[in-house]
C-alpha positions in Angstrom: -28.0 -18.2 6.2 -24.7 -16.2 6.5 -26.4 -13.9 8.8 -27.6 -16.5 10.4 -25.9 -16.8 13.9 -24.8 -20.3 14.1 -22.8 -19.7 10.5 -21.2 -16.9 12.2 -20.7 -18.8 15.3 -19.3 -21.4 13.3 -17.2 -19.1 11.2 -15.6 -17.2 14.2 -14.4 -20.7 15.6 -13.0 -21.5 12.0 -11.3 -18.1 12.2 -10.4 -18.4 15.6 -8.5 -22.1 14.8 -6.3 -19.6 12.4 -8.1 -20.4 9.0 -9.2 -18.3 6.7 -12.1 -17.0 5.3 -12.8 -15.9 1.6 -15.6 -13.1 1.8 -18.8 -14.1 0.1 -20.4 -11.5 -2.5 -23.6 -10.2 -2.8 -26.1 -11.5 -5.3 -28.6 -13.6 -6.6 -28.8 -16.9 -4.2 -29.4 -20.5 -5.0 -32.9 -19.8 -2.3 -34.2 -16.9 -4.9 -33.6 -14.3 -2.4 -30.6 -11.5 -3.3 -27.8 -10.3 -0.7 -24.5 -11.7 1.1 -23.4 -15.5 0.2 -22.7 -16.3 -2.9 -19.7 -17.8 -3.3 -16.8 -15.4 -4.6 -15.7 -15.0 -8.6 -12.4 -17.6 -9.0 -10.5 -14.2 -9.9 -11.8 -13.2 -6.4 -10.5 -16.2 -4.9 -7.1 -16.7 -7.2 -6.4 -13.0 -5.7 -7.4 -13.5 -2.1 -4.8 -16.8 -2.3 -1.5 -15.3 -3.9 -2.3 -12.4 -1.5 -2.6 -14.5 1.8 -0.7 -17.1 0.8 2.2 -16.3 -1.9 2.5 -12.7 -2.2 5.8 -11.6 -0.6 5.6 -7.9 1.4 9.0 -6.5 1.5 7.6 -3.4 2.0 5.5 -4.2 5.5 6.1 -1.2 7.8 7.0 1.3 4.9 4.5 4.3 4.7 4.3 5.4 0.7 3.0 8.4 -0.9 2.1 8.3 -4.6 0.5 11.1 -6.6 -1.9 10.3 -9.7 -3.8 11.9 -12.4 -4.1 15.3 -13.6 -4.5 18.9 -11.9 -7.4 21.5 -13.4 -6.9 24.8 -12.8 -9.9 26.9 -13.2 -10.3 29.7 -15.8 -13.6 30.6 -14.6 -16.9 28.7 -13.0 -17.2 26.2 -16.3 -13.7 26.0 -17.8 -9.9 25.0 -16.8 -6.3 24.4 -17.9 -5.7 20.6 -17.8 -4.3 18.2 -19.4 -4.9 14.1 -20.7 -3.5 12.5 -17.8 -6.2 9.9 -16.5 -3.9 8.5 -13.5 -3.6 4.9 -14.6 0.2 4.5 -14.1 -0.1 6.2 -10.7 -3.4 4.2 -9.5 -1.0 1.2 -10.6 1.6 1.9 -8.5 -0.6 2.6 -5.3 -2.1 -0.7 -6.0 1.5 -2.2 -6.3 3.0 -0.8 -3.3 -0.1 -1.7 -1.5 0.6 -5.1 -2.9 4.2 -5.1 -1.4 3.2 -4.7 2.0 3.4 -0.5 2.3 1.1 1.4 4.1 0.0 3.8 0.9 -1.7 7.1 0.8 -3.1 8.1 -3.1 -3.3 11.6 -3.6 -5.4 11.7 -6.8 -6.5 15.0 -9.3 -9.5 14.4 -11.0 -9.8 11.4 -13.1 -12.8 9.7 -15.0 -11.9 6.4 -14.3 -13.9 4.3 -12.2 -11.4 2.9 -9.1 -11.5 0.9 -6.2 -9.4 1.7 -3.4 -9.2 -1.7 -1.4 -7.5 -0.3 1.6 -6.0 2.6 -0.1 -6.7 6.1 1.5 -7.5 8.7 -1.3 -6.8 12.3 -1.0 -8.8 13.7 -3.9 -7.2 16.6 -5.1 -8.1 19.2 -8.2 -5.9 22.0 -8.5 -1.7 21.9 -8.0 -1.7 23.9 -4.9 -4.4 21.3 -3.1 -2.5 18.7 -4.6 1.0 20.6 -2.9 -0.8 21.1 0.3 -1.6 16.9 0.4 2.0 16.0 -0.3 3.7 18.4 1.7 1.3 17.4 4.8 2.1 14.0 4.8 5.7 13.7 3.5 7.6 14.1 6.8 6.3 10.6 7.4 6.8 8.8 4.0 9.4 6.2 3.2 8.7 6.5 -0.4 7.1 9.1 -2.5 6.2 8.8 -5.5 5.1 12.0 -8.1 3.5 10.4 -11.1 0.7 13.4 -11.4 0.8 15.3 -14.1 0.8 18.6 -12.5 -0.5 21.9 -14.1 2.8 23.9 -14.9 0.9 27.3 -14.6 -2.8 28.2 -13.4 -4.7 31.6 -14.2 -3.6 34.6 -12.4 -7.0 35.6 -11.9 -10.3 33.5 -11.9 -13.5 34.5 -13.2 -16.1 34.2 -10.6 -18.7 33.7 -13.7 -18.2 32.0 -16.9 -16.6 34.4 -19.3 -19.0 35.1 -22.0 -17.3 34.8 -26.1 -17.9 38.9 -26.4 -14.2 39.9 -27.6 -12.6 38.7 -31.0 -9.4 38.0 -29.0 -8.9 36.9 -25.3 -6.1 36.7 -23.5 -5.4 34.7 -19.9 -2.8 35.9 -17.3 -1.2 32.7 -16.6 1.9 32.0 -13.5 3.6 29.4 -12.8 2.7 27.0 -9.8 4.7 25.3 -6.8 7.5 22.9 -7.7 5.9 19.9 -5.7 8.6 17.5 -6.6 11.4 20.2 -5.9 10.0 21.5 -2.7 10.0 18.0 -1.4 13.3 17.4 -2.9 14.4 20.5 -0.5 12.7 18.7 2.4 13.6 15.4 2.0 15.7 13.7 5.3 18.4 10.8 5.0 16.5 7.5 4.3 13.3 8.8 2.7 13.0 8.0 -1.3 11.6 10.4 -3.6 10.5 9.2 -7.1 9.4 12.0 -10.1 8.3 11.2 -13.6 9.5 13.0 -16.3 7.4 12.7 -19.7 9.4 14.3 -22.3 9.0 14.9 -26.4 12.4 15.5 -27.2 16.1 15.4 -25.9 14.1 12.9 -23.5 17.4 11.3 -21.9 19.1 14.8 -21.0 16.2 16.5 -19.7 15.6 13.4 -17.5 18.8 13.8 -15.9 18.3 17.2 -15.5 15.1 17.0 -13.6 16.8 14.4 -11.8 19.7 16.5 -10.1 17.4 19.8 -10.3 14.8 18.4 -8.1 17.1 16.3 -5.7 15.2 12.9 -6.2 16.4 10.0 -6.0 14.7 8.7 -9.2 13.5 9.9 -12.4 11.0 7.2 -14.2 11.3 8.6 -18.1 8.6 8.2 -20.5 8.4 9.4 -23.9 5.6 10.9 -26.1 7.7 9.7 -29.1 7.0 5.7 -28.3 3.9 3.7 -29.7 1.3 3.2 -26.9 3.1 5.0 -24.1 2.2 8.3 -22.0 -1.9 9.7 -21.4 -4.4 7.2 -22.3 -3.3 4.3 -22.6 -3.2 0.9 -20.9 0.7 0.5 -21.6 3.6 2.0 -21.2 7.4 2.3 -22.1 10.2 3.9 -19.3 13.8 4.2 -18.6 14.7 4.9 -14.8 17.6 6.7 -13.7 19.1 6.5 -10.5 21.1 9.2 -8.9 24.0 7.0 -8.2 24.2 7.0 -12.1 22.4 3.2 -12.7 19.6 3.2 -15.7 17.1 0.9 -16.2 15.6 0.7 -19.4 12.1 -1.8 -19.6 10.2 -2.5 -22.7 6.6 -1.4 -23.9 4.6 -3.3 -21.0 0.8 -3.0 -19.5 1.0 -0.3 -16.6 0.1 -2.9 -14.2 3.5 -4.1 -15.3 5.1 -1.1 -15.5 4.0 -0.5 -11.6 6.0 -3.7 -10.9 9.3 -2.7 -12.4 9.4 0.2 -10.7 8.6 -1.0 -7.1 11.0 -3.7 -8.0 13.7 -1.5 -9.0 13.0 0.8 -5.8 13.2 -2.4 -3.7 16.0 -4.0 -5.6 18.5 -0.6 -5.3 17.3 0.8 -2.1 16.2 -2.5 0.3 17.9 -5.3 -1.1 
């Protein structure tokens, strides 16, 4: 019935009068058939109503880049250097920016998460070099860039083409620094562009975050500490403090990463777009 010409014509007339149509879902139908026509789930209906009638979009017309997840630096054909980042925080930030009206591009490292883009273009990368290139390819047009990815600090000097066999008692891998993406963007930043970095620290947290804020020429640094319970890689929660280049400091309690993303975007809007 959903695909019947009469139904389509009536829906087009309703939309022409300015009405909003909540998309139907695919599944088992009352007729016993399977296909399009199921009523949307209550959660989807509420989300659609919120997005289309109640959500304030102060970032409409702004372009944003978000990096998320880890990078993997190959050692050989099967092994790599990486970290425990899942990309949850960055994905939450990308979704929040999108909900606030921004045109978002997500640059995503390898992650095990099931991620529904919902209209957000995703550039998938693996290595730090690939993330560097993707960031620089898109940075000039961005109004807001949020670097939440956990980029590897080092990569392997020489990657073995075949799997390295366990034949030696001791084995040494030569490492070299990866390109500093945040610093390179800070050097390239133009007036009006907002650059936000993340600092995951284990000691001297505030001092290290403020040093990074200045050294990288960022506008904000979001600090989270591995000393805080249920914060950092893998958790659904996080605890942050935001340092702004003008000297402002914003501290928040432990919250879900969805709520943390709201706090970050609220702070950006309050400081730069209020």
